[in-house]
Backbone as a chain_set.jsonl record, in Angstrom:
{"seq": "MPNNQVNVTELNSGECATAPLLLLRLMRDLEVLGHELLTGEEAIGQPVSTYQDPLAERLRRVGVSDQKIEDFTAWTGTISNLISDDSRDENQLAKIVAAEAAGLKLLTDLVASLRNGNHQSREETALSEAIAA", "coords": {"N": [[-5.454, -7.265, 8.348], [-8.417, -4.872, 8.975], [-11.805, -5.21, 8.58], [-13.08, -3.625, 6.316], [-15.525, -3.601, 4.881], [-18.679, -2.064, 3.918], [-21.87, -1.973, 4.307], [-24.67, -1.575, 2.036], [-26.709, 0.213, 2.827], [-25.468, 1.782, 4.648], [-23.855, 3.202, 2.589], [-24.137, 6.571, 1.904], [-25.262, 8.985, -0.426], [-23.745, 11.117, -0.578], [-20.992, 9.842, -0.204], [-20.852, 8.322, -2.338], [-20.669, 10.258, -4.404], [-18.148, 11.18, -3.922], [-16.372, 9.149, -4.381], [-15.004, 9.154, -6.879], [-13.113, 11.017, -6.381], [-11.741, 9.691, -4.059], [-10.684, 7.621, -5.466], [-8.977, 9.117, -7.458], [-6.835, 10.287, -5.242], [-5.859, 7.973, -4.372], [-4.597, 7.104, -6.288], [-2.734, 9.367, -6.578], [-1.486, 9.174, -4.363], [-0.493, 6.617, -4.674], [1.336, 7.158, -6.165], [3.138, 8.754, -4.828], [4.315, 7.149, -2.974], [5.774, 5.255, -4.525], [7.905, 7.086, -4.971], [8.937, 7.49, -2.6], [9.613, 4.799, -2.303], [11.823, 4.692, -3.915], [13.213, 6.768, -3.209], [13.978, 6.022, -0.597], [15.374, 3.283, -1.229], [17.525, 4.604, -2.454], [18.783, 5.747, -0.098], [20.023, 3.904, 0.983], [21.766, 2.853, -0.61], [20.996, 1.019, -2.367], [21.385, -0.79, -5.156], [20.225, 0.019, -8.448], [19.403, -1.931, -10.237], [17.964, -3.574, -8.801], [15.22, -2.232, -8.49], [13.194, -3.7, -9.917], [12.412, -5.929, -8.503], [10.259, -7.92, -6.573], [7.615, -6.328, -4.97], [7.08, -6.269, -2.376], [9.235, -7.547, -1.197], [11.086, -5.483, -1.858], [10.33, -3.189, -0.126], [10.343, -4.713, 2.511], [13.661, -4.656, 2.437], [14.088, -1.788, 2.859], [13.199, -1.432, 5.334], [10.394, -0.928, 6.025], [8.009, -2.538, 8.302], [7.072, -6.302, 8.578], [4.195, -6.42, 9.221], [3.073, -4.11, 7.784], [3.529, -4.749, 5.403], [2.614, -7.269, 5.099], [-0.389, -5.98, 4.995], [-0.707, -4.602, 3.251], [-0.202, -5.756, 0.94], [-2.27, -7.58, 1.332], [-4.139, -5.814, 1.173], [-3.753, -5.096, -1.904], [-4.528, -7.539, -3.153], [-7.382, -7.709, -2.169], [-7.989, -5.38, -3.545], [-7.742, -6.138, -6.14], [-9.461, -8.215, -6.555], [-11.934, -7.091, -6.452], [-11.904, -5.45, -8.565], [-11.935, -7.277, -10.764], [-14.249, -8.519, -10.583], [-16.853, -8.238, -12.034], [-19.301, -7.223, -11.455], [-21.599, -4.624, -11.061], [-23.388, -3.706, -8.707], [-25.159, -1.741, -6.235], [-23.83, -2.696, -4.057], [-21.353, -3.858, -4.623], [-20.222, -1.61, -5.37], [-20.044, -0.31, -2.897], [-18.491, -1.349, -1.677], [-15.674, -1.005, -3.089], [-15.585, 1.584, -2.57], [-15.166, 1.369, -0.06], [-12.645, -0.205, 0.099], [-10.926, 1.634, -1.074], [-10.76, 3.687, 0.493], [-9.74, 2.41, 2.656], [-7.394, 1.8, 1.597], [-6.215, 4.473, 1.489], [-5.798, 5.102, 3.804], [-3.957, 3.274, 4.47], [-1.821, 3.27, 2.734], [-0.845, 6.248, 3.615], [0.308, 5.452, 5.749], [2.496, 3.976, 5.233], [3.812, 5.906, 3.659], [4.691, 7.372, 5.584], [5.989, 5.701, 7.082], [8.447, 5.344, 5.448], [8.883, 7.571, 4.965], [9.821, 8.536, 7.948], [12.64, 7.554, 7.858], [12.882, 5.164, 8.646], [14.961, 3.15, 7.864], [17.336, 0.903, 6.944], [20.537, 0.67, 7.032], [22.668, -0.922, 4.001], [24.681, -2.518, 5.128], [23.31, -3.192, 7.615], [21.005, -4.202, 6.391], [21.757, -6.404, 5.466], [23.525, -8.058, 7.308], [21.073, -8.288, 8.887], [19.899, -10.162, 7.426], [21.656, -12.698, 7.149], [21.827, -13.08, 9.912], [19.087, -14.103, 10.21], [18.864, -16.455, 8.468]], "CA": [[-6.164, -6.25, 7.623], [-9.338, -4.989, 9.436], [-12.384, -5.628, 8.013], [-13.68, -2.569, 5.95], [-16.514, -3.676, 3.829], [-19.586, -1.203, 3.993], [-23.284, -1.858, 3.71], [-25.114, -0.819, 1.402], [-27.446, 1.069, 3.691], [-24.449, 2.796, 5.635], [-23.08, 4.741, 1.717], [-25.025, 7.675, 1.604], [-25.042, 9.864, -1.33], [-22.016, 12.194, -0.398], [-20.058, 9.069, -0.152], [-21.095, 8.035, -3.894], [-20.087, 11.439, -5.084], [-16.861, 11.339, -3.146], [-16.082, 7.672, -4.719], [-13.721, 9.462, -8.044], [-12.416, 11.571, -5.705], [-10.839, 8.426, -3.867], [-9.672, 7.002, -6.454], [-7.755, 10.292, -7.552], [-6.258, 10.332, -4.436], [-5.402, 6.651, -4.152], [-3.364, 6.901, -7.422], [-1.673, 10.211, -6.087], [-0.645, 8.294, -2.934], [0.905, 5.354, -4.913], [2.656, 7.725, -6.901], [4.225, 9.075, -3.545], [4.887, 6.053, -2.74], [6.604, 4.925, -5.492], [8.711, 7.964, -4.89], [9.627, 7.452, -1.55], [10.586, 4.117, -2.206], [13.031, 4.908, -4.384], [14.353, 7.434, -2.445], [14.476, 4.857, 0.465], [16.81, 2.486, -1.659], [18.949, 5.066, -2.81], [19.334, 5.808, 0.725], [20.665, 2.314, 1.622], [22.888, 2.467, -1.385], [20.115, -0.428, -3.558], [21.453, -0.625, -6.736], [19.503, 0.159, -9.303], [19.14, -3.509, -10.819], [17.21, -4.231, -8.093], [14.397, -1.422, -8.542], [12.573, -4.72, -10.195], [12.404, -6.879, -7.25], [8.549, -7.803, -5.96], [7.59, -4.713, -4.21], [7.36, -6.431, -0.845], [10.977, -7.318, -1.028], [11.935, -3.869, -1.623], [9.475, -2.784, 1.141], [11.062, -4.949, 3.724], [14.781, -4.096, 2.331], [14.295, -0.1, 3.452], [12.812, -1.441, 6.373], [8.944, -1.181, 6.526], [7.439, -3.597, 9.088], [6.383, -7.102, 8.1], [2.695, -5.896, 9.475], [2.917, -3.044, 7.092], [3.823, -5.168, 4.358], [1.229, -8.123, 4.943], [-1.657, -5.193, 5.3], [-0.248, -3.598, 1.907], [-0.001, -7.075, 0.198], [-3.808, -8.091, 1.45], [-5.157, -4.75, 0.413], [-3.692, -5.242, -3.192], [-5.413, -8.714, -3.443], [-8.682, -7.47, -2.069], [-8.332, -4.77, -4.661], [-7.485, -6.738, -7.38], [-10.802, -8.915, -6.551], [-13.066, -6.039, -6.228], [-11.724, -4.903, -9.926], [-12.014, -8.483, -11.38], [-15.613, -8.735, -10.416], [-17.854, -7.2, -13.551], [-20.898, -6.515, -10.912], [-21.485, -3.001, -10.543], [-24.591, -3.084, -8.218], [-24.683, -0.92, -5.201], [-23.254, -3.483, -2.717], [-20.018, -3.99, -5.18], [-19.602, -0.178, -5.362], [-19.658, 0.516, -1.789], [-16.9, -2.163, -1.262], [-14.885, -0.745, -3.634], [-15.22, 2.641, -1.799], [-14.391, 0.738, 1.327], [-11.58, -0.596, -0.172], [-9.94, 2.876, -1.69], [-10.371, 4.535, 1.834], [-8.485, 1.786, 3.26], [-5.682, 2.114, 0.894], [-5.758, 5.896, 1.694], [-5.108, 5.046, 5.194], [-2.643, 2.096, 4.529], [-0.696, 4.312, 2.14], [-0.455, 7.137, 4.284], [1.271, 4.935, 7.162], [3.602, 3.235, 4.704], [4.906, 6.531, 3.309], [5.155, 7.723, 6.891], [7.213, 4.948, 7.681], [9.304, 5.558, 4.517], [9.8, 9.217, 5.359], [10.669, 8.62, 8.924], [13.718, 6.99, 8.109], [13.266, 3.711, 9.204], [15.493, 2.667, 6.637], [18.497, 0.176, 7.452], [21.782, 0.7, 5.89], [22.991, -2.047, 3.208], [25.345, -3.701, 5.65], [22.592, -3.628, 8.475], [20.25, -5.16, 6.113], [22.824, -7.835, 4.874], [23.568, -8.567, 8.647], [19.633, -9.14, 9.428], [19.582, -11.683, 6.636], [22.871, -13.306, 7.763], [21.621, -13.526, 11.089], [17.835, -14.64, 10.066], [19.339, -17.653, 7.506]], "C": [[-7.253, -6.123, 8.458], [-10.305, -4.956, 8.086], [-13.23, -4.319, 7.737], [-14.849, -2.252, 4.958], [-17.695, -2.746, 4.584], [-20.82, -1.743, 3.442], [-23.481, -0.754, 2.887], [-26.06, 0.576, 1.936], [-26.53, 2.017, 4.111], [-23.758, 3.672, 4.196], [-24.26, 5.193, 1.473], [-24.436, 7.652, 0.078], [-24.129, 10.514, -1.895], [-21.049, 10.914, -0.523], [-19.706, 8.52, -1.656], [-20.296, 8.914, -4.648], [-18.514, 11.571, -4.787], [-15.885, 10.319, -4.076], [-14.828, 8.171, -5.731], [-12.759, 10.114, -7.256], [-10.969, 11.015, -4.946], [-9.989, 7.99, -4.762], [-8.529, 7.991, -6.875], [-6.656, 10.293, -6.752], [-5.128, 9.135, -3.791], [-4.307, 6.99, -5.214], [-2.517, 8.069, -6.871], [-0.808, 9.624, -4.88], [0.301, 7.104, -3.322], [1.606, 5.781, -5.681], [4.004, 8.292, -5.669], [5.055, 8.039, -2.611], [6.043, 5.162, -3.128], [7.615, 5.735, -5.366], [9.511, 8.069, -3.611], [10.418, 5.945, -1.273], [11.583, 4.316, -2.693], [14.069, 5.818, -3.886], [15.005, 6.786, -1.103], [15.827, 3.93, 0.201], [17.643, 3.176, -2.197], [19.711, 5.578, -1.342], [20.381, 5.028, 1.47], [21.458, 2.096, 0.433], [22.323, 0.891, -2.405], [20.701, 0.087, -4.768], [20.27, -0.568, -7.882], [18.274, -1.229, -10.043], [18.155, -3.904, -10.052], [15.664, -3.859, -7.723], [12.957, -2.77, -9.247], [11.902, -5.87, -9.772], [10.931, -6.573, -7.039], [8.808, -6.501, -4.558], [7.646, -4.884, -2.482], [8.951, -6.537, -0.026], [11.711, -5.968, -0.82], [11.549, -3.28, -0.54], [10.556, -3.129, 2.361], [12.707, -4.619, 3.716], [14.517, -2.377, 3.27], [13.484, -0.046, 4.379], [11.381, -1.224, 6.739], [8.732, -2.881, 7.013], [6.793, -4.601, 8.13], [4.908, -6.671, 7.948], [2.564, -4.986, 8.397], [2.555, -3.625, 5.473], [2.635, -6.125, 3.84], [-0.259, -7.245, 4.838], [-1.504, -5.021, 3.563], [-0.71, -4.997, 0.965], [-1.975, -7.485, 0.202], [-4.398, -7.047, 0.983], [-5.105, -5.024, -1.132], [-4.666, -6.306, -3.652], [-6.947, -8.536, -3.274], [-8.976, -6.135, -3.436], [-8.576, -5.097, -6.27], [-8.908, -7.803, -7.676], [-12.088, -8.457, -6.773], [-12.899, -5.888, -8.097], [-12.185, -5.983, -10.934], [-13.735, -8.919, -11.335], [-16.538, -7.649, -11.136], [-19.192, -6.885, -12.395], [-20.235, -5.27, -10.537], [-22.629, -2.716, -9.695], [-23.748, -2.325, -7.086], [-23.498, -1.332, -4.017], [-21.444, -3.482, -3.281], [-19.408, -2.192, -5.21], [-19.471, 0.457, -3.696], [-18.561, -0.598, -1.36], [-15.905, -1.857, -1.881], [-14.473, 0.83, -3.275], [-14.481, 2.422, -0.594], [-12.982, 0.588, 1.355], [-10.395, 0.696, -0.852], [-9.963, 3.459, -0.5], [-9.42, 3.872, 2.627], [-7.522, 1.705, 2.82], [-5.263, 3.135, 1.041], [-5.027, 5.582, 3.196], [-3.553, 4.44, 5.029], [-1.355, 2.642, 3.766], [0.188, 5.308, 2.611], [0.423, 6.351, 5.481], [2.421, 4.281, 6.389], [4.816, 4.718, 3.899], [5.483, 7.505, 4.181], [6.304, 7.073, 7.354], [8.346, 4.921, 6.697], [9.783, 6.863, 5.009], [10.229, 9.37, 6.96], [11.697, 7.979, 9.274], [13.948, 5.612, 8.494], [13.959, 2.82, 8.241], [16.775, 1.908, 7.073], [19.766, 0.385, 5.975], [22.181, -0.718, 4.929], [23.785, -3.163, 4.235], [24.184, -4.065, 6.774], [21.851, -4.754, 7.967], [20.696, -6.635, 5.813], [23.171, -8.614, 6.361], [22.05, -9.19, 9.165], [19.584, -10.205, 8.543], [20.865, -12.748, 6.803], [22.231, -14.321, 8.958], [20.171, -14.549, 11.054], [18.141, -16.231, 9.28], [20.246, -18.761, 8.526]], "O": [[-7.464, -7.211, 8.994], [-9.918, -4.769, 6.933], [-13.974, -3.874, 8.611], [-15.123, -1.187, 4.404], [-17.651, -2.692, 5.813], [-20.899, -1.98, 2.236], [-22.975, 0.366, 2.825], [-26.02, 1.704, 1.443], [-26.843, 3.19, 3.91], [-23.161, 4.716, 4.458], [-25.225, 4.593, 0.998], [-23.647, 6.889, -0.48], [-23.73, 10.605, -3.056], [-20.066, 11.248, -1.184], [-18.565, 8.327, -2.075], [-19.402, 8.542, -5.408], [-17.787, 12.137, -5.604], [-14.768, 10.688, -4.438], [-13.714, 7.697, -5.506], [-11.575, 9.814, -7.41], [-9.808, 11.416, -5.012], [-8.758, 8.013, -4.762], [-7.341, 7.737, -6.679], [-5.539, 10.299, -7.268], [-4.109, 9.244, -3.109], [-3.14, 7.126, -4.846], [-1.364, 7.695, -6.654], [0.402, 9.73, -4.683], [1.317, 6.683, -2.769], [2.555, 5.111, -6.09], [5.233, 8.229, -5.689], [6.025, 8.137, -1.86], [6.896, 4.577, -2.462], [8.632, 5.125, -5.696], [10.595, 8.65, -3.559], [11.356, 5.747, -0.502], [12.551, 4.148, -1.952], [15.292, 5.768, -4.017], [16.143, 6.952, -0.665], [16.842, 3.788, 0.883], [18.671, 2.597, -2.548], [20.923, 5.792, -1.306], [21.259, 5.371, 2.261], [21.936, 0.962, 0.409], [23.024, 0.027, -2.932], [20.515, 1.197, -5.265], [19.427, -1.464, -7.863], [17.063, -1.359, -10.226], [17.342, -4.659, -10.586], [14.927, -4.566, -7.037], [11.792, -2.547, -8.92], [11.104, -6.59, -10.371], [10.391, -5.479, -7.205], [9.643, -6.093, -3.75], [8.036, -4.093, -1.624], [9.516, -6.054, 0.956], [12.536, -5.549, -0.008], [12.441, -2.768, 0.136], [11.304, -2.361, 2.966], [13.197, -4.325, 4.806], [14.971, -2.207, 4.401], [12.895, 1.014, 4.593], [11.161, -1.364, 7.942], [9.062, -3.94, 6.479], [6.144, -4.241, 7.148], [4.386, -6.551, 6.84], [1.455, -5.227, 7.919], [1.734, -3.21, 4.655], [1.952, -6.036, 2.82], [-1.262, -7.916, 4.591], [-2.389, -5.427, 2.81], [-1.759, -4.932, 0.324], [-2.697, -7.605, -0.788], [-5.352, -7.306, 0.249], [-6.172, -5.182, -1.725], [-5.548, -6.019, -4.462], [-7.731, -9.08, -4.053], [-10.011, -6.061, -4.099], [-9.239, -4.589, -7.174], [-9.299, -8.096, -8.805], [-13.078, -9.086, -7.147], [-13.836, -6.25, -8.809], [-12.806, -5.601, -11.926], [-14.231, -9.661, -12.182], [-16.812, -6.501, -10.785], [-20.08, -6.158, -12.838], [-19.159, -4.915, -10.056], [-23.042, -1.559, -9.767], [-22.537, -2.207, -6.901], [-22.679, -0.665, -3.385], [-20.499, -3.186, -2.549], [-18.241, -1.828, -5.061], [-18.893, 1.504, -3.404], [-17.774, -0.258, -0.477], [-14.892, -2.363, -1.396], [-13.375, 1.308, -3.563], [-13.497, 3.03, -0.174], [-12.215, 1.014, 2.219], [-9.192, 0.496, -1.017], [-8.843, 3.93, -0.298], [-8.482, 4.427, 3.199], [-6.551, 1.516, 3.552], [-4.053, 3.276, 0.864], [-3.867, 5.849, 3.511], [-2.452, 4.906, 5.32], [-0.182, 2.487, 4.104], [1.384, 5.447, 2.356], [1.285, 7.027, 6.044], [3.407, 4.043, 7.087], [6.025, 4.659, 3.672], [6.398, 8.278, 3.898], [7.31, 7.57, 7.86], [9.359, 4.402, 7.166], [10.927, 7.117, 5.388], [10.967, 10.315, 7.241], [11.976, 7.704, 10.441], [15.039, 5.058, 8.624], [13.433, 1.765, 7.885], [17.396, 2.666, 7.819], [19.811, 0.297, 4.748], [21.781, -1.732, 5.501], [23.585, -4.377, 4.187], [24.034, -5.278, 6.925], [21.798, -5.866, 8.491], [20.078, -7.694, 5.925], [23.027, -9.836, 6.393], [21.897, -10.287, 9.702], [19.169, -11.269, 9.002], [20.592, -13.845, 6.313], [22.124, -15.544, 9.046], [20.116, -15.58, 11.724], [17.457, -17.159, 9.71], [20.735, -19.783, 8.044]]}, "num_chains": 1, "name": "protein.A"}
């Protein structure tokens, strides 16, 4: 995942003002990702009982590339670390804004991948898993 850290001097007041908007867009895009993932799972005949499986596994089953899954996993780890840090100095806030912006791009790529029909049928997925084993 690219390094998206922002230096405090690079974060101008306009970016600080848009930080809440980035968070709202990020929350919206996470909802869209969830909906598109469910649609993809339905398209390949995935049973409802598997919807509680780990997100990476679910994304892999519907044909999302390993690189996109790794990027998403790294990004969620970064967000988790930033949120758990109680510091709210300008540098920390700049890192959060940068992570939110990176997340918007990442989620856009994931949703596009899901919408482009990059889904394998249940039989193709089983065949791929059997070959890999």
